[in-house]
C-alpha positions as CSV (number, residue, x, y, z in Angstrom):
1,M,0.0,0.0,0.0
2,E,2.8,2.3,0.9
3,P,4.4,2.3,-2.6
4,T,1.1,2.6,-4.1
5,I,0.4,5.5,-1.9
6,I,3.7,7.0,-2.7
7,I,3.1,6.5,-6.5
8,V,-0.3,8.0,-6.1
9,G,1.1,10.9,-4.2
10,I,3.8,11.4,-6.7
11,S,1.3,11.2,-9.5
12,A,-0.9,13.6,-7.8
13,F,2.0,16.0,-7.2
14,V,3.0,15.7,-10.9
15,A,-0.6,16.1,-12.0
16,G,-0.9,19.2,-9.7
17,A,2.3,20.6,-11.1
18,V,1.2,19.9,-14.6
19,T,-2.2,21.4,-13.7
20,V,-0.5,24.4,-12.2
21,K,1.8,24.8,-15.3
22,V,-1.2,24.4,-17.6
23,A,-3.2,26.9,-15.5
24,E,-0.2,29.3,-15.6
25,K,0.1,28.9,-19.4
26,T,-3.6,29.3,-19.8
27,G,-3.7,32.5,-17.7
28,L,-0.6,33.9,-19.5
29,S,-2.3,33.3,-22.9
30,K,-5.4,35.1,-21.8
31,G,-3.4,38.1,-20.6
32,M,-1.5,38.3,-23.8
33,Q,-4.7,38.0,-25.8
34,E,-6.3,40.8,-23.7
35,A,-3.2,42.9,-24.2
36,E,-3.3,42.2,-27.9
37,E,-6.9,43.2,-28.1
38,K,-6.1,46.4,-26.1
39,R,-3.2,47.1,-28.5
40,K,-5.5,46.6,-31.5
41,S,-8.2,48.8,-29.9
42,I,-5.6,51.5,-29.1
43,I,-4.3,51.3,-32.6
44,E,-7.8,51.5,-34.1
45,N,-8.7,54.4,-31.8
46,A,-5.5,56.2,-32.7
47,T,-6.0,55.6,-36.3
48,L,-9.6,56.8,-36.1
49,E,-8.6,59.9,-34.1
50,A,-5.7,60.6,-36.5
51,K,-8.2,60.2,-39.4
52,N,-10.6,62.7,-37.6
53,I,-7.8,65.1,-36.9
54,K,-6.6,64.9,-40.5
55,Q,-10.1,65.4,-41.8
56,E,-10.7,68.4,-39.4
57,A,-7.3,69.9,-40.4
58,L,-8.2,69.4,-44.0
59,L,-11.5,71.1,-43.5
60,N,-9.9,74.0,-41.6
61,S,-7.2,74.4,-44.2
62,Q,-9.9,74.4,-47.0
63,S,-11.9,77.0,-45.1
64,E,-8.8,79.2,-44.6
65,I,-7.9,78.8,-48.2
66,E,-11.4,79.9,-49.2
67,N,-11.1,82.9,-46.9
68,I,-7.8,83.8,-48.3
69,R,-9.0,83.3,-51.8
70,S,-12.1,85.4,-51.1
71,K,-10.0,88.2,-49.6
72,F,-7.6,88.0,-52.5
73,D,-10.5,88.2,-54.9
74,K,-12.0,91.2,-53.2
75,E,-8.6,93.0,-53.1
76,R,-8.1,92.1,-56.8
77,D,-11.6,93.4,-57.6
78,V,-10.8,96.7,-55.8
79,K,-7.5,97.1,-57.4
80,Q,-9.0,96.2,-60.8
81,S,-11.7,98.8,-60.2
82,D,-9.0,101.4,-59.3
83,L,-7.1,100.4,-62.4
84,D,-10.2,100.7,-64.5
85,A,-10.9,104.2,-63.1
86,V,-7.3,105.2,-63.7
87,D,-7.6,103.9,-67.3
88,K,-10.8,105.9,-67.8
89,R,-9.1,109.0,-66.5
90,L,-6.1,108.5,-68.6
91,I,-8.3,107.8,-71.7
92,A,-10.2,111.0,-70.9
93,K,-7.0,113.0,-70.4
94,E,-5.6,111.5,-73.6
95,S,-8.7,112.5,-75.4
96,K,-8.5,116.1,-74.0
97,L,-4.9,116.3,-75.0
98,D,-5.6,115.1,-78.5
99,Q,-8.3,117.7,-78.7
100,K,-6.0,120.4,-77.4
101,F,-3.3,119.3,-79.8
102,D,-5.9,119.5,-82.6
103,N,-6.8,123.0,-81.4
104,I,-3.2,124.0,-81.2
105,E,-2.6,122.8,-84.8
106,L,-5.6,124.7,-86.0
107,R,-4.4,127.8,-84.2
108,E,-1.0,127.4,-85.5
109,K,-2.3,127.1,-89.0
110,S,-4.5,130.2,-88.4
111,C,-1.5,132.1,-87.0
112,N,0.7,131.0,-89.9
113,K,-2.0,132.3,-92.3
114,K,-2.3,135.6,-90.4
115,F,1.5,136.0,-90.4
116,Q,1.5,135.3,-94.2
117,D,-1.3,137.9,-94.6
118,L,0.7,140.4,-92.4
119,D,3.8,139.8,-94.5
120,N,1.8,140.4,-97.6
121,R,0.3,143.6,-96.1
122,Y,3.7,144.8,-95.1
123,L,4.9,144.3,-98.6
124,E,1.9,146.2,-99.9
125,L,2.4,149.0,-97.3
126,D,6.1,149.3,-98.3
127,K,5.0,149.6,-101.9
128,I,2.3,152.2,-101.0
129,E,4.9,154.1,-98.9
130,V,7.3,154.2,-101.7
131,K,4.6,155.3,-104.1
132,Q,3.4,158.0,-101.6
133,K,6.9,159.3,-101.1
134,S,7.4,159.6,-104.8
135,E,4.0,161.3,-105.2
136,L,4.6,163.7,-102.3
137,E,8.0,164.6,-103.7
138,R,6.4,165.2,-107.1
139,I,3.5,167.3,-105.6
140,S,5.6,169.3,-103.1
141,K,8.7,169.5,-105.3
142,L,10.7,168.6,-102.2
143,S,13.4,166.1,-101.8
144,Q,13.3,163.4,-99.2
145,D,15.8,165.3,-97.0
146,E,13.8,168.5,-97.2
147,A,10.6,166.6,-96.3
148,K,12.3,165.1,-93.3
149,E,13.4,168.5,-92.1
150,Q,9.9,169.8,-92.3
151,L,8.6,166.8,-90.5
152,L,11.2,167.2,-87.7
153,K,10.2,170.8,-87.3
154,K,6.5,169.8,-87.0
155,I,7.5,167.2,-84.4
156,E,9.5,169.7,-82.4
157,S,6.5,172.1,-82.4
158,N,4.2,169.3,-81.1
159,L,6.8,168.4,-78.5
160,E,6.9,172.0,-77.3
161,Y,3.2,172.0,-76.9
162,E,3.2,168.8,-75.0
163,H,6.1,170.1,-72.9
164,A,4.0,173.2,-72.0
165,V,1.0,171.0,-71.1
166,K,3.3,168.9,-68.8
167,I,4.7,172.1,-67.2
168,K,1.1,173.3,-66.5
169,E,0.2,169.9,-65.0
170,Y,3.4,170.0,-62.8
171,A,2.6,173.6,-61.8
172,Q,-0.9,172.5,-60.7
173,L,0.6,169.6,-58.8
174,F,3.1,171.9,-57.0
175,K,0.2,174.3,-56.2
176,E,-1.7,171.4,-54.5
177,Q,1.4,170.3,-52.6
178,A,2.1,173.9,-51.6
179,T,-1.5,174.1,-50.3
180,K,-1.0,170.9,-48.2
181,K,2.3,172.3,-46.9
182,A,0.6,175.5,-46.0
183,N,-2.1,173.6,-44.1
184,W,0.5,171.8,-42.1
185,L,2.4,175.0,-41.4
186,L,-0.8,176.5,-40.2
187,A,-1.5,173.6,-38.0
188,E,2.0,173.8,-36.5
189,A,1.5,177.5,-35.9
190,M,-1.8,176.8,-34.2
191,Q,-0.1,174.2,-32.0
192,R,2.8,176.6,-31.0
193,C,0.4,179.4,-30.3
194,S,-1.7,177.1,-28.1
195,M,1.2,176.8,-25.7
196,E,0.5,180.3,-24.5
197,Y,-3.1,179.5,-23.5
198,T,-4.1,178.4,-20.0
199,A,-4.8,174.8,-19.1
200,E,-8.5,175.4,-19.7
201,A,-7.7,176.0,-23.4
202,L,-6.0,172.7,-23.8
203,V,-9.1,170.6,-23.2
204,S,-12.3,169.9,-25.0
205,V,-15.5,168.8,-23.3
206,V,-17.8,166.4,-25.2
207,T,-21.4,166.1,-23.9
208,L,-22.9,162.7,-23.5
209,P,-26.6,161.8,-23.8
210,N,-26.3,159.7,-20.6
211,D,-23.8,158.3,-18.2
212,E,-24.2,154.8,-19.7
213,M,-22.3,156.0,-22.8
214,K,-19.1,156.3,-20.6
215,G,-19.1,152.5,-20.3
216,R,-19.4,152.1,-24.0
217,I,-16.6,154.6,-24.6
218,I,-14.3,152.7,-22.2
219,G,-15.3,149.3,-23.7
220,R,-14.6,145.8,-22.4
221,D,-11.3,145.9,-20.4
222,G,-10.8,149.4,-21.6
223,R,-10.0,148.4,-25.3
224,N,-12.1,151.2,-26.8
225,I,-10.6,154.0,-24.9
226,R,-7.1,152.6,-25.4
227,A,-7.7,152.4,-29.2
228,F,-9.1,155.9,-29.2
229,E,-6.1,157.4,-27.4
230,N,-3.5,155.5,-29.4
231,L,-5.1,156.5,-32.8
232,T,-5.8,160.2,-31.9
233,G,-2.8,160.9,-29.6
234,I,-5.3,162.6,-27.2
235,D,-6.0,161.6,-23.6
236,V,-9.6,160.8,-22.7
237,I,-10.6,161.7,-19.1
238,V,-13.7,159.9,-17.9
239,D,-14.3,161.2,-14.4
240,D,-17.3,161.9,-12.2
241,T,-18.5,164.8,-14.3
242,P,-22.1,163.8,-15.2
243,E,-22.8,163.2,-18.9
244,A,-19.5,164.5,-20.2
245,V,-16.0,163.3,-21.0
246,V,-12.9,165.5,-21.3
247,L,-10.3,165.4,-24.2
248,S,-6.9,166.6,-23.2
249,G,-3.9,167.4,-25.5
250,F,-1.5,170.1,-26.6
251,N,-2.0,169.6,-30.3
252,A,-5.1,171.6,-31.2
253,I,-5.6,169.8,-34.6
254,K,-5.4,166.4,-33.0
255,R,-7.7,167.5,-30.2
256,E,-10.3,168.8,-32.7
257,I,-10.1,165.6,-34.7
258,A,-10.6,163.6,-31.5
259,R,-13.6,165.8,-30.6
260,M,-15.2,165.4,-34.0
261,T,-14.6,161.6,-33.8
262,M,-16.1,161.3,-30.3
263,E,-19.2,163.2,-31.3
264,K,-19.7,161.1,-34.5
265,L,-19.2,157.8,-32.4
266,I,-21.7,159.0,-29.8
267,Q,-24.2,159.9,-32.5
268,D,-23.7,156.6,-34.4
269,G,-23.8,154.4,-31.2
270,R,-21.4,151.8,-32.6
271,I,-18.1,152.1,-30.7
272,H,-15.4,149.5,-31.3
273,P,-11.7,149.8,-32.4
274,A,-12.4,149.3,-36.2
275,K,-15.2,151.9,-36.2
276,I,-13.0,154.3,-34.2
277,E,-10.2,154.1,-36.8
278,Q,-12.7,154.6,-39.6
279,V,-14.4,157.7,-38.0
280,I,-10.9,159.2,-37.2
281,E,-9.9,159.0,-40.9
282,Q,-13.2,160.6,-41.9
283,S,-12.9,163.4,-39.3
284,Q,-9.3,164.1,-40.3
285,K,-10.3,164.5,-43.9
286,E,-13.2,166.8,-43.1
287,L,-11.0,169.0,-40.9
288,F,-8.2,169.3,-43.4
289,D,-10.6,170.1,-46.2
290,T,-12.1,172.8,-44.0
291,I,-8.6,174.2,-43.3
292,R,-7.6,174.0,-47.0
293,E,-10.8,175.9,-48.0
294,A,-10.1,178.6,-45.4
295,V,-6.5,179.0,-46.5
296,E,-7.4,179.2,-50.2
297,H,-9.8,182.0,-49.4
298,S,-7.4,183.9,-47.2
299,V,-4.1,183.7,-49.1
300,H,-3.2,184.7,-52.6
301,S,-3.8,182.2,-55.3
302,S,-0.1,182.1,-56.3
303,Y,2.5,180.4,-54.0
304,D,6.2,180.6,-53.8
305,I,6.6,176.8,-54.1
306,S,10.4,177.0,-53.9
307,A,10.1,177.8,-50.2
308,F,8.7,174.4,-49.4
309,Q,10.3,170.9,-49.3
310,F,7.9,168.3,-50.7
311,Q,8.0,164.7,-49.7
């Protein structure tokens, strides 16, 4: 029994070992099969994903190509439109230039014809002049030199007359300038004589319609009164005297011009620097015209113009 038991034990051991080995091989084979299946699955998934990525990339690239192509087509259309417009303008300018060249050619032909006509006329005039000279010499029985001498005498006579007319014009001009110089001398004399007057004689009082006019004379930030004083050279005194302003200055002519200007501005109502300058020029002209008329009536009509220096 014991050997049998031993053999049976050995057999069982061997069978168990074989069973274990077979079981191990079987388990290993299953694991490898599962790994292979996983590998195949991964490869299939990767292949599918790569195919999807490739297809998506292809679609994106096609869309981008379409956008680029559309943008290029638009730019090409715009540039083509610009080129077409430039071509049209060039064609229009070329047409205008052709027309101008045609007109120039016509004018040139017309000018050439006129020049030819003028040349012909000059030739005819030369012939007529020769014929007239011959006829004049025949009629007057004078030679050409004698006729020239008479002609020169006549020209000298005409020049003397024109010279006399010019002298008369210059004399009139000198008379006017002498009158102006006399006016200025009279003004200077009045100014010098005014130094002997008292202070009351060096001012002029201008009456205002109301005290509100003082503010308008002064102007915003004093611009009106500054412009008035700078342009006239006369000081304007705006004090507490009701409805009046005082003009102060040693020059009687300037003070009178300032008085006339102030009265005109008050009467007009519009007081600003530009208006002040305009009214000053008007008042100055009126005053000088009055002085000139007074001088012309009070002095002799002839002047010793050599005593004056004209500018």
